[in-house]
PQR file with spaces between the fields and no chain letter, atoms N, CA, C, O and H, PARSE charges and radii, in Angstrom:
ATOM       1  N    MET     1     103.700  133.762  105.960 -0.4000 1.5000
ATOM       2  CA   MET     1     102.749  133.799  107.027 -0.0000 2.0000
ATOM       3  C    MET     1     102.237  135.227  107.146  0.5500 1.7000
ATOM       4  O    MET     1     102.915  136.199  106.815 -0.5500 1.4000
ATOM       5  N    ARG     2     101.026  135.299  107.626 -0.4000 1.5000
ATOM       6  CA   ARG     2     100.468  136.611  107.919 -0.0000 2.0000
ATOM       7  C    ARG     2      99.678  136.522  109.219  0.5500 1.7000
ATOM       8  O    ARG     2      99.282  135.440  109.653 -0.5500 1.4000
ATOM       9  H    ARG     2     100.474  134.509  107.895  0.4000 1.0000
ATOM      10  N    ARG     3      99.465  137.655  109.814 -0.4000 1.5000
ATOM      11  CA   ARG     3      98.710  137.722  111.066 -0.0000 2.0000
ATOM      12  C    ARG     3      97.416  138.466  110.806  0.5500 1.7000
ATOM      13  O    ARG     3      97.414  139.623  110.386 -0.5500 1.4000
ATOM      14  H    ARG     3      99.786  138.533  109.461  0.4000 1.0000
ATOM      15  N    ASP     4      96.323  137.780  111.062 -0.4000 1.5000
ATOM      16  CA   ASP     4      94.998  138.364  110.867 -0.0000 2.0000
ATOM      17  C    ASP     4      94.356  138.622  112.220  0.5500 1.7000
ATOM      18  O    ASP     4      94.638  137.919  113.191 -0.5500 1.4000
ATOM      19  H    ASP     4      96.324  136.840  111.403  0.4000 1.0000
ATOM      20  N    PRO     5      93.496  139.625  112.285 -0.5600 1.5000
ATOM      21  CA   PRO     5      92.789  139.851  113.547  0.2800 2.0000
ATOM      22  C    PRO     5      91.820  138.712  113.830  0.5500 1.7000
ATOM      23  O    PRO     5      91.205  138.161  112.916 -0.5500 1.4000
ATOM      24  N    HIS     6      91.694  138.370  115.092 -0.4000 1.5000
ATOM      25  CA   HIS     6      90.721  137.360  115.508 -0.0000 2.0000
ATOM      26  C    HIS     6      89.332  137.978  115.372  0.5500 1.7000
ATOM      27  O    HIS     6      89.134  139.123  115.778 -0.5500 1.4000
ATOM      28  H    HIS     6      92.193  138.817  115.834  0.4000 1.0000
ATOM      29  N    PRO     7      88.371  137.252  114.814 -0.5600 1.5000
ATOM      30  CA   PRO     7      87.046  137.844  114.585  0.2800 2.0000
ATOM      31  C    PRO     7      86.281  138.171  115.869  0.5500 1.7000
ATOM      32  O    PRO     7      85.380  139.009  115.852 -0.5500 1.4000
ATOM      33  N    GLU     8      86.631  137.520  116.980 -0.4000 1.5000
ATOM      34  CA   GLU     8      85.878  137.733  118.214 -0.0000 2.0000
ATOM      35  C    GLU     8      86.703  138.334  119.344  0.5500 1.7000
ATOM      36  O    GLU     8      86.138  138.893  120.284 -0.5500 1.4000
ATOM      37  H    GLU     8      87.364  136.839  116.994  0.4000 1.0000
ATOM      38  N    ASP     9      88.016  138.233  119.273 -0.4000 1.5000
ATOM      39  CA   ASP     9      88.869  138.697  120.363 -0.0000 2.0000
ATOM      40  C    ASP     9      89.917  139.650  119.798  0.5500 1.7000
ATOM      41  O    ASP     9      90.885  139.214  119.174 -0.5500 1.4000
ATOM      42  H    ASP     9      88.475  137.779  118.510  0.4000 1.0000
ATOM      43  N    ARG    10      89.729  140.939  120.012 -0.4000 1.5000
ATOM      44  CA   ARG    10      90.624  141.942  119.435 -0.0000 2.0000
ATOM      45  C    ARG    10      92.036  141.864  120.004  0.5500 1.7000
ATOM      46  O    ARG    10      92.963  142.415  119.411 -0.5500 1.4000
ATOM      47  H    ARG    10      88.943  141.294  120.519  0.4000 1.0000
ATOM      48  N    ARG    11      92.219  141.201  121.123 -0.4000 1.5000
ATOM      49  CA   ARG    11      93.552  141.068  121.720 -0.0000 2.0000
ATOM      50  C    ARG    11      94.389  140.017  121.001  0.5500 1.7000
ATOM      51  O    ARG    11      95.609  139.976  121.159 -0.5500 1.4000
ATOM      52  H    ARG    11      91.466  140.753  121.604  0.4000 1.0000
ATOM      53  N    THR    12      93.749  139.184  120.226 -0.4000 1.5000
ATOM      54  CA   THR    12      94.391  138.011  119.635 -0.0000 2.0000
ATOM      55  C    THR    12      94.580  138.194  118.136  0.5500 1.7000
ATOM      56  O    THR    12      93.755  138.804  117.457 -0.5500 1.4000
ATOM      57  H    THR    12      92.758  139.217  120.097  0.4000 1.0000
ATOM      58  N    ARG    13      95.678  137.655  117.639 -0.4000 1.5000
ATOM      59  CA   ARG    13      95.941  137.627  116.193 -0.0000 2.0000
ATOM      60  C    ARG    13      96.022  136.169  115.757  0.5500 1.7000
ATOM      61  O    ARG    13      96.581  135.334  116.468 -0.5500 1.4000
ATOM      62  H    ARG    13      96.349  137.159  118.190  0.4000 1.0000
ATOM      63  N    LEU    14      95.472  135.869  114.604 -0.4000 1.5000
ATOM      64  CA   LEU    14      95.543  134.528  114.022 -0.0000 2.0000
ATOM      65  C    LEU    14      96.723  134.480  113.060  0.5500 1.7000
ATOM      66  O    LEU    14      96.878  135.360  112.213 -0.5500 1.4000
ATOM      67  H    LEU    14      95.018  136.548  114.026  0.4000 1.0000
ATOM      68  N    VAL    15      97.542  133.466  113.191 -0.4000 1.5000
ATOM      69  CA   VAL    15      98.676  133.288  112.282 -0.0000 2.0000
ATOM      70  C    VAL    15      98.218  132.347  111.176  0.5500 1.7000
ATOM      71  O    VAL    15      97.791  131.222  111.437 -0.5500 1.4000
ATOM      72  H    VAL    15      97.417  132.751  113.878  0.4000 1.0000
ATOM      73  N    VAL    16      98.313  132.823  109.940 -0.4000 1.5000
ATOM      74  CA   VAL    16      97.788  132.097  108.785 -0.0000 2.0000
ATOM      75  C    VAL    16      98.918  131.867  107.786  0.5500 1.7000
ATOM      76  O    VAL    16      99.711  132.766  107.504 -0.5500 1.4000
ATOM      77  H    VAL    16      98.659  133.737  109.728  0.4000 1.0000
ATOM      78  N    LEU    17      98.974  130.662  107.265 -0.4000 1.5000
ATOM      79  CA   LEU    17      99.965  130.339  106.249 -0.0000 2.0000
ATOM      80  C    LEU    17      99.479  130.874  104.899  0.5500 1.7000
ATOM      81  O    LEU    17      98.361  130.578  104.475 -0.5500 1.4000
ATOM      82  H    LEU    17      98.330  129.932  107.494  0.4000 1.0000
ATOM      83  N    THR    18     100.314  131.651  104.237 -0.4000 1.5000
ATOM      84  CA   THR    18      99.963  132.206  102.934 -0.0000 2.0000
ATOM      85  C    THR    18     100.142  131.153  101.840  0.5500 1.7000
ATOM      86  O    THR    18     100.658  130.064  102.094 -0.5500 1.4000
ATOM      87  H    THR    18     101.222  131.891  104.582  0.4000 1.0000
ATOM      88  N    GLU    19      99.720  131.483  100.644 -0.4000 1.5000
ATOM      89  CA   GLU    19      99.903  130.582   99.500 -0.0000 2.0000
ATOM      90  C    GLU    19     101.392  130.290   99.295  0.5500 1.7000
ATOM      91  O    GLU    19     101.784  129.146   99.067 -0.5500 1.4000
ATOM      92  H    GLU    19      99.301  132.367  100.438  0.4000 1.0000
ATOM      93  N    ARG    20     102.202  131.326   99.378 -0.4000 1.5000
ATOM      94  CA   ARG    20     103.655  131.137   99.245 -0.0000 2.0000
ATOM      95  C    ARG    20     104.179  130.238  100.364  0.5500 1.7000
ATOM      96  O    ARG    20     105.037  129.389  100.127 -0.5500 1.4000
ATOM      97  H    ARG    20     101.884  132.256   99.563  0.4000 1.0000
ATOM      98  N    GLY    21     103.673  130.419  101.566 -0.4000 1.5000
ATOM      99  CA   GLY    21     104.072  129.577  102.687 -0.0000 2.0000
ATOM     100  C    GLY    21     103.676  128.127  102.475  0.5500 1.7000
ATOM     101  O    GLY    21     104.446  127.218  102.784 -0.5500 1.4000
ATOM     102  H    GLY    21     102.976  131.109  101.759  0.4000 1.0000
ATOM     103  N    ARG    22     102.466  127.905  101.943 -0.4000 1.5000
ATOM     104  CA   ARG    22     102.022  126.535  101.658 -0.0000 2.0000
ATOM     105  C    ARG    22     102.914  125.895  100.601  0.5500 1.7000
ATOM     106  O    ARG    22     103.262  124.719  100.706 -0.5500 1.4000
ATOM     107  H    ARG    22     101.841  128.644  101.692  0.4000 1.0000
ATOM     108  N    ASP    23     103.284  126.672   99.578 -0.4000 1.5000
ATOM     109  CA   ASP    23     104.183  126.148   98.537 -0.0000 2.0000
ATOM     110  C    ASP    23     105.549  125.790   99.120  0.5500 1.7000
ATOM     111  O    ASP    23     106.118  124.747   98.797 -0.5500 1.4000
ATOM     112  H    ASP    23     103.001  127.627   99.492  0.4000 1.0000
ATOM     113  N    THR    24     106.067  126.662   99.980 -0.4000 1.5000
ATOM     114  CA   THR    24     107.357  126.416  100.618 -0.0000 2.0000
ATOM     115  C    THR    24     107.299  125.174  101.491  0.5500 1.7000
ATOM     116  O    THR    24     108.221  124.358  101.477 -0.5500 1.4000
ATOM     117  H    THR    24     105.605  127.510  100.242  0.4000 1.0000
ATOM     118  N    LEU    25     106.223  125.027  102.250 -0.4000 1.5000
ATOM     119  CA   LEU    25     106.049  123.849  103.103 -0.0000 2.0000
ATOM     120  C    LEU    25     105.992  122.577  102.264  0.5500 1.7000
ATOM     121  O    LEU    25     106.622  121.577  102.609 -0.5500 1.4000
ATOM     122  H    LEU    25     105.474  125.689  102.262  0.4000 1.0000
ATOM     123  N    ALA    26     105.245  122.610  101.170 -0.4000 1.5000
ATOM     124  CA   ALA    26     105.139  121.435  100.300 -0.0000 2.0000
ATOM     125  C    ALA    26     106.509  121.063   99.727  0.5500 1.7000
ATOM     126  O    ALA    26     106.850  119.883   99.651 -0.5500 1.4000
ATOM     127  H    ALA    26     104.734  123.422  100.890  0.4000 1.0000
ATOM     128  N    SER    27     107.290  122.058   99.326 -0.4000 1.5000
ATOM     129  CA   SER    27     108.637  121.789   98.802 -0.0000 2.0000
ATOM     130  C    SER    27     109.530  121.179   99.871  0.5500 1.7000
ATOM     131  O    SER    27     110.278  120.240   99.597 -0.5500 1.4000
ATOM     132  H    SER    27     107.013  123.017   99.387  0.4000 1.0000
ATOM     133  N    ALA    28     109.454  121.704  101.079 -0.4000 1.5000
ATOM     134  CA   ALA    28     110.265  121.176  102.179 -0.0000 2.0000
ATOM     135  C    ALA    28     109.864  119.744  102.508  0.5500 1.7000
ATOM     136  O    ALA    28     110.721  118.910  102.800 -0.5500 1.4000
ATOM     137  H    ALA    28     108.846  122.466  101.301  0.4000 1.0000
ATOM     138  N    GLN    29     108.571  119.456  102.463 -0.4000 1.5000
ATOM     139  CA   GLN    29     108.111  118.092  102.741 -0.0000 2.0000
ATOM     140  C    GLN    29     108.591  117.123  101.670  0.5500 1.7000
ATOM     141  O    GLN    29     108.996  116.003  101.983 -0.5500 1.4000
ATOM     142  H    GLN    29     107.875  120.133  102.226  0.4000 1.0000
ATOM     143  N    ARG    30     108.549  117.545  100.403 -0.4000 1.5000
ATOM     144  CA   ARG    30     109.061  116.695   99.317 -0.0000 2.0000
ATOM     145  C    ARG    30     110.550  116.423   99.503  0.5500 1.7000
ATOM     146  O    ARG    30     111.006  115.289   99.354 -0.5500 1.4000
ATOM     147  H    ARG    30     108.220  118.455  100.149  0.4000 1.0000
ATOM     148  N    LEU    31     111.297  117.462   99.828 -0.4000 1.5000
ATOM     149  CA   LEU    31     112.735  117.309  100.039 -0.0000 2.0000
ATOM     150  C    LEU    31     113.017  116.372  101.213  0.5500 1.7000
ATOM     151  O    LEU    31     113.923  115.542  101.139 -0.5500 1.4000
ATOM     152  H    LEU    31     110.927  118.383   99.949  0.4000 1.0000
ATOM     153  N    ALA    32     112.257  116.497  102.282 -0.4000 1.5000
ATOM     154  CA   ALA    32     112.438  115.619  103.447 -0.0000 2.0000
ATOM     155  C    ALA    32     112.177  114.165  103.067  0.5500 1.7000
ATOM     156  O    ALA    32     112.902  113.271  103.503 -0.5500 1.4000
ATOM     157  H    ALA    32     111.521  117.172  102.342  0.4000 1.0000
ATOM     158  N    ARG    33     111.141  113.921  102.253 -0.4000 1.5000
ATOM     159  CA   ARG    33     110.862  112.548  101.803 -0.0000 2.0000
ATOM     160  C    ARG    33     112.012  112.012  100.951  0.5500 1.7000
ATOM     161  O    ARG    33     112.394  110.848  101.077 -0.5500 1.4000
ATOM     162  H    ARG    33     110.552  114.647  101.899  0.4000 1.0000
ATOM     163  N    GLU    34     112.561  112.862  100.086 -0.4000 1.5000
ATOM     164  CA   GLU    34     113.682  112.434   99.246 -0.0000 2.0000
ATOM     165  C    GLU    34     114.899  112.077  100.093  0.5500 1.7000
ATOM     166  O    GLU    34     115.579  111.086   99.827 -0.5500 1.4000
ATOM     167  H    GLU    34     112.251  113.807   99.983  0.4000 1.0000
ATOM     168  N    VAL    35     115.168  112.883  101.109 -0.4000 1.5000
ATOM     169  CA   VAL    35     116.301  112.607  101.997 -0.0000 2.0000
ATOM     170  C    VAL    35     116.056  111.311  102.760  0.5500 1.7000
ATOM     171  O    VAL    35     116.953  110.475  102.874 -0.5500 1.4000
ATOM     172  H    VAL    35     114.616  113.688  101.325  0.4000 1.0000
ATOM     173  N    ASP    36     114.840  111.144  103.283 -0.4000 1.5000
ATOM     174  CA   ASP    36     114.498  109.894  103.974 -0.0000 2.0000
ATOM     175  C    ASP    36     114.728  108.697  103.068  0.5500 1.7000
ATOM     176  O    ASP    36     115.341  107.708  103.470 -0.5500 1.4000
ATOM     177  H    ASP    36     114.112  111.823  103.190  0.4000 1.0000
ATOM     178  N    ASP    37     114.234  108.793  101.847 -0.4000 1.5000
ATOM     179  CA   ASP    37     114.386  107.677  100.909 -0.0000 2.0000
ATOM     180  C    ASP    37     115.859  107.399  100.605  0.5500 1.7000
ATOM     181  O    ASP    37     116.267  106.243  100.497 -0.5500 1.4000
ATOM     182  H    ASP    37     113.736  109.596  101.520  0.4000 1.0000
ATOM     183  N    ALA    38     116.653  108.462  100.466 -0.4000 1.5000
ATOM     184  CA   ALA    38     118.076  108.276  100.176 -0.0000 2.0000
ATOM     185  C    ALA    38     118.798  107.628  101.352  0.5500 1.7000
ATOM     186  O    ALA    38     119.668  106.779  101.158 -0.5500 1.4000
ATOM     187  H    ALA    38     116.321  109.401  100.553  0.4000 1.0000
ATOM     188  N    LEU    39     118.441  108.025  102.563 -0.4000 1.5000
ATOM     189  CA   LEU    39     119.122  107.491  103.744 -0.0000 2.0000
ATOM     190  C    LEU    39     118.612  106.116  104.148  0.5500 1.7000
ATOM     191  O    LEU    39     119.376  105.274  104.621 -0.5500 1.4000
ATOM     192  H    LEU    39     117.734  108.715  102.720  0.4000 1.0000
ATOM     193  N    LEU    40     117.314  105.894  103.959 -0.4000 1.5000
ATOM     194  CA   LEU    40     116.688  104.674  104.471 -0.0000 2.0000
ATOM     195  C    LEU    40     116.187  103.759  103.366  0.5500 1.7000
ATOM     196  O    LEU    40     115.420  102.832  103.627 -0.5500 1.4000
ATOM     197  H    LEU    40     116.694  106.578  103.575  0.4000 1.0000
ATOM     198  N    GLY    41     116.606  104.007  102.151 -0.4000 1.5000
ATOM     199  CA   GLY    41     116.095  103.273  101.008 -0.0000 2.0000
ATOM     200  C    GLY    41     116.272  101.769  101.072  0.5500 1.7000
ATOM     201  O    GLY    41     115.485  101.026  100.486 -0.5500 1.4000
ATOM     202  H    GLY    41     117.229  104.760  101.938  0.4000 1.0000
ATOM     203  N    GLU    42     117.286  101.318  101.769 -0.4000 1.5000
ATOM     204  CA   GLU    42     117.557   99.882  101.860 -0.0000 2.0000
ATOM     205  C    GLU    42     116.697   99.181  102.907  0.5500 1.7000
ATOM     206  O    GLU    42     116.655   97.952  102.948 -0.5500 1.4000
ATOM     207  H    GLU    42     117.925  101.922  102.245  0.4000 1.0000
ATOM     208  N    LEU    43     116.008   99.951  103.757 -0.4000 1.5000
ATOM     209  CA   LEU    43     115.198   99.360  104.825 -0.0000 2.0000
ATOM     210  C    LEU    43     113.778   99.094  104.342  0.5500 1.7000
ATOM     211  O    LEU    43     113.205   99.903  103.612 -0.5500 1.4000
ATOM     212  H    LEU    43     116.042  100.950  103.724  0.4000 1.0000
ATOM     213  N    ASP    44     113.209   97.963  104.746 -0.4000 1.5000
ATOM     214  CA   ASP    44     111.800   97.721  104.440 -0.0000 2.0000
ATOM     215  C    ASP    44     110.941   98.447  105.486  0.5500 1.7000
ATOM     216  O    ASP    44     111.474   99.042  106.422 -0.5500 1.4000
ATOM     217  H    ASP    44     113.674   97.306  105.339  0.4000 1.0000
ATOM     218  N    ASP    45     109.624   98.396  105.326 -0.4000 1.5000
ATOM     219  CA   ASP    45     108.721   99.141  106.208 -0.0000 2.0000
ATOM     220  C    ASP    45     108.881   98.750  107.674  0.5500 1.7000
ATOM     221  O    ASP    45     108.878   99.614  108.551 -0.5500 1.4000
ATOM     222  H    ASP    45     109.191   97.912  104.566  0.4000 1.0000
ATOM     223  N    ALA    46     109.018   97.467  107.941 -0.4000 1.5000
ATOM     224  CA   ALA    46     109.163   97.007  109.328 -0.0000 2.0000
ATOM     225  C    ALA    46     110.465   97.534  109.939  0.5500 1.7000
ATOM     226  O    ALA    46     110.494   97.942  111.100 -0.5500 1.4000
ATOM     227  H    ALA    46     109.021   96.765  107.229  0.4000 1.0000
ATOM     228  N    GLU    47     111.524   97.519  109.154 -0.4000 1.5000
ATOM     229  CA   GLU    47     112.806   98.022  109.654 -0.0000 2.0000
ATOM     230  C    GLU    47     112.751   99.528  109.905  0.5500 1.7000
ATOM     231  O    GLU    47     113.324  100.026  110.874 -0.5500 1.4000
ATOM     232  H    GLU    47     111.500   97.188  108.211  0.4000 1.0000
ATOM     233  N    ARG    48     112.059  100.244  109.026 -0.4000 1.5000
ATOM     234  CA   ARG    48     111.901  101.694  109.230 -0.0000 2.0000
ATOM     235  C    ARG    48     111.128  101.980  110.512  0.5500 1.7000
ATOM     236  O    ARG    48     111.503  102.866  111.280 -0.5500 1.4000
ATOM     237  H    ARG    48     111.594   99.840  108.238  0.4000 1.0000
ATOM     238  N    ARG    49     110.043  101.230  110.748 -0.4000 1.5000
ATOM     239  CA   ARG    49     109.255  101.423  111.975 -0.0000 2.0000
ATOM     240  C    ARG    49     110.099  101.129  113.207  0.5500 1.7000
ATOM     241  O    ARG    49     110.017  101.842  114.207 -0.5500 1.4000
ATOM     242  H    ARG    49     109.738  100.510  110.124  0.4000 1.0000
ATOM     243  N    THR    50     110.903  100.084  113.134 -0.4000 1.5000
ATOM     244  CA   THR    50     111.787   99.752  114.256 -0.0000 2.0000
ATOM     245  C    THR    50     112.772  100.888  114.511  0.5500 1.7000
ATOM     246  O    THR    50     112.970  101.296  115.656 -0.5500 1.4000
ATOM     247  H    THR    50     110.969   99.505  112.322  0.4000 1.0000
ATOM     248  N    LEU    51     113.383  101.391  113.460 -0.4000 1.5000
ATOM     249  CA   LEU    51     114.329  102.498  113.597 -0.0000 2.0000
ATOM     250  C    LEU    51     113.639  103.731  114.171  0.5500 1.7000
ATOM     251  O    LEU    51     114.176  104.374  115.073 -0.5500 1.4000
ATOM     252  H    LEU    51     113.223  101.060  112.530  0.4000 1.0000
ATOM     253  N    GLU    52     112.462  104.067  113.662 -0.4000 1.5000
ATOM     254  CA   GLU    52     111.726  105.228  114.169 -0.0000 2.0000
ATOM     255  C    GLU    52     111.413  105.068  115.651  0.5500 1.7000
ATOM     256  O    GLU    52     111.517  106.027  116.416 -0.5500 1.4000
ATOM     257  H    GLU    52     112.026  103.544  112.930  0.4000 1.0000
ATOM     258  N    GLY    53     111.029  103.860  116.059 -0.4000 1.5000
ATOM     259  CA   GLY    53     110.742  103.602  117.469 -0.0000 2.0000
ATOM     260  C    GLY    53     111.970  103.773  118.347  0.5500 1.7000
ATOM     261  O    GLY    53     111.899  104.359  119.426 -0.5500 1.4000
ATOM     262  H    GLY    53     110.945  103.081  115.438  0.4000 1.0000
ATOM     263  N    LEU    54     113.094  103.256  117.875 -0.4000 1.5000
ATOM     264  CA   LEU    54     114.338  103.392  118.635 -0.0000 2.0000
ATOM     265  C    LEU    54     114.765  104.853  118.745  0.5500 1.7000
ATOM     266  O    LEU    54     115.185  105.300  119.812 -0.5500 1.4000
ATOM     267  H    LEU    54     113.152  102.779  116.998  0.4000 1.0000
ATOM     268  N    LEU    55     114.660  105.592  117.651 -0.4000 1.5000
ATOM     269  CA   LEU    55     115.026  107.007  117.683 -0.0000 2.0000
ATOM     270  C    LEU    55     114.095  107.801  118.594  0.5500 1.7000
ATOM     271  O    LEU    55     114.538  108.721  119.281 -0.5500 1.4000
ATOM     272  H    LEU    55     114.319  105.229  116.784  0.4000 1.0000
ATOM     273  N    ALA    56     112.819  107.453  118.603 -0.4000 1.5000
ATOM     274  CA   ALA    56     111.863  108.133  119.482 -0.0000 2.0000
ATOM     275  C    ALA    56     112.220  107.894  120.948  0.5500 1.7000
ATOM     276  O    ALA    56     112.094  108.796  121.776 -0.5500 1.4000
ATOM     277  H    ALA    56     112.460  106.705  118.044  0.4000 1.0000
ATOM     278  N    ARG    57     112.663  106.687  121.262 -0.4000 1.5000
ATOM     279  CA   ARG    57     113.059  106.372  122.647 -0.0000 2.0000
ATOM     280  C    ARG    57     114.281  107.171  123.074  0.5500 1.7000
ATOM     281  O    ARG    57     114.425  107.518  124.247 -0.5500 1.4000
ATOM     282  H    ARG    57     112.766  105.954  120.589  0.4000 1.0000
ATOM     283  N    LEU    58     115.159  107.461  122.123 -0.4000 1.5000
ATOM     284  CA   LEU    58     116.355  108.239  122.438 -0.0000 2.0000
ATOM     285  C    LEU    58     116.036  109.718  122.639  0.5500 1.7000
ATOM     286  O    LEU    58     116.815  110.462  123.235 -0.5500 1.4000
ATOM     287  H    LEU    58     115.041  107.180  121.170  0.4000 1.0000
ATOM     288  N    GLY    59     114.880  110.124  122.131 -0.4000 1.5000
ATOM     289  CA   GLY    59     114.444  111.516  122.326 -0.0000 2.0000
ATOM     290  C    GLY    59     114.886  112.360  121.218  0.5500 1.7000
ATOM     291  O    GLY    59     114.613  113.560  121.209 -0.5500 1.4000
ATOM     292  H    GLY    59     114.247  109.520  121.647  0.4000 1.0000
């Protein structure tokens, strides 16, 4: 990440994801999908949605 000056407001800095940050984010997202698939691989789409809904209700 880097902080760039705001083009119109000198008091503000814009936080920008760098190329390395984008690569890191993409790797983390791939890993999260792999973990999801490993943990929930036996569930069909409807069962996954049900589980997600229940977990969301629990907070």
